[in-house]
ZAKEGU-99622 format. One record per residue (C-alpha): x, y, z. Coordinates in steps of 0.001 Angstrom, whole numbers. Layout:
# ZAKEGU-99622
@xx:X&yy:Y&zz:Z
...
***
This chain:
# ZAKEGU-99622
@xx:292237&yy:64652&zz:74729
@xx:292149&yy:67586&zz:77150
@xx:292666&yy:66905&zz:80818
@xx:289914&yy:67503&zz:83329
@xx:290671&yy:69514&zz:86426
@xx:289050&yy:70267&zz:89757
@xx:289735&yy:72502&zz:92722
@xx:288962&yy:70798&zz:96039
@xx:288327&yy:72862&zz:99179
@xx:289006&yy:70847&zz:102331
@xx:288219&yy:71314&zz:106010
@xx:290510&yy:69330&zz:108292
@xx:290515&yy:68507&zz:111960
@xx:292144&yy:71288&zz:113984
@xx:295926&yy:71109&zz:113746
@xx:295972&yy:68482&zz:110971
@xx:296480&yy:70849&zz:108030
@xx:300150&yy:70086&zz:107367
@xx:299681&yy:66339&zz:107768
@xx:296756&yy:66341&zz:105316
@xx:298737&yy:68541&zz:102902
@xx:301636&yy:66059&zz:102961
@xx:299334&yy:63085&zz:102263
@xx:297517&yy:64854&zz:99430
@xx:300781&yy:65950&zz:97826
@xx:301826&yy:62291&zz:97492
@xx:298924&yy:61659&zz:95080
@xx:300167&yy:61986&zz:91470
@xx:296937&yy:63667&zz:90319
@xx:297349&yy:66481&zz:92870
@xx:299179&yy:69197&zz:90938
@xx:298992&yy:71999&zz:93513
@xx:298322&yy:71983&zz:97254
@xx:298038&yy:74837&zz:99743
@xx:297271&yy:75386&zz:103421
@xx:295009&yy:78459&zz:103603
@xx:293230&yy:80612&zz:106186
@xx:289465&yy:80981&zz:106175
@xx:286507&yy:78638&zz:105995
@xx:288658&yy:75911&zz:104430
@xx:292068&yy:74693&zz:105581
@xx:293562&yy:73084&zz:102465
@xx:293007&yy:73738&zz:98753
@xx:294223&yy:71345&zz:96050
@xx:294113&yy:71232&zz:92272
@xx:293589&yy:67786&zz:90793
@xx:294124&yy:66888&zz:87134
@xx:293076&yy:63653&zz:85457
@xx:292232&yy:62338&zz:82000
@xx:288472&yy:62373&zz:82641
@xx:285874&yy:63663&zz:85079
@xx:285113&yy:60102&zz:86143
@xx:288726&yy:59737&zz:87292
@xx:288450&yy:62965&zz:89306
@xx:285306&yy:61619&zz:90966
@xx:287139&yy:58397&zz:91836
@xx:290153&yy:60266&zz:93268
@xx:288036&yy:62578&zz:95426
@xx:285626&yy:59885&zz:96613
@xx:288025&yy:56986&zz:97147
@xx:291265&yy:58726&zz:98076
@xx:290917&yy:62351&zz:99197
@xx:287757&yy:61982&zz:101285
@xx:289016&yy:58798&zz:102959
@xx:292129&yy:60386&zz:104412
@xx:292105&yy:60612&zz:108202
@xx:291563&yy:64119&zz:109577
@xx:289460&yy:65361&zz:106633
@xx:286107&yy:66675&zz:107856
@xx:284468&yy:67998&zz:104658
@xx:285250&yy:68669&zz:101011
@xx:283762&yy:70823&zz:98267
@xx:284788&yy:69959&zz:94711
@xx:284618&yy:72546&zz:91942
@xx:285098&yy:71312&zz:88369
@xx:287217&yy:73650&zz:86243
@xx:285425&yy:74601&zz:83012
@xx:287918&yy:77185&zz:81720
@xx:291325&yy:78373&zz:82853
@xx:293973&yy:80983&zz:82190
@xx:297507&yy:80457&zz:83478
@xx:300031&yy:83262&zz:83612
@xx:303587&yy:82258&zz:82994
@xx:306217&yy:83545&zz:85393
@xx:308336&yy:86406&zz:84067
@xx:311947&yy:85475&zz:83284
@xx:314662&yy:87096&zz:85361
***
């Protein structure tokens, strides 16, 4: 069975970006996490066995963290991943 994935765009309270990043990174389903500049403060990629599990993670774990103001969740429908060149 193929894994489901989502990209979550997160706005945090001012100055809380690194703290939120650290908490999100502890979640096993969070595969990538970044602090970014722009409208959103943190971007994470979540992978799970099913879309229902992604919904549960975002609703019951990500959105309940202190210092998170808003989230936008985008479900991945197709992906391409470049492998890093060998040195």
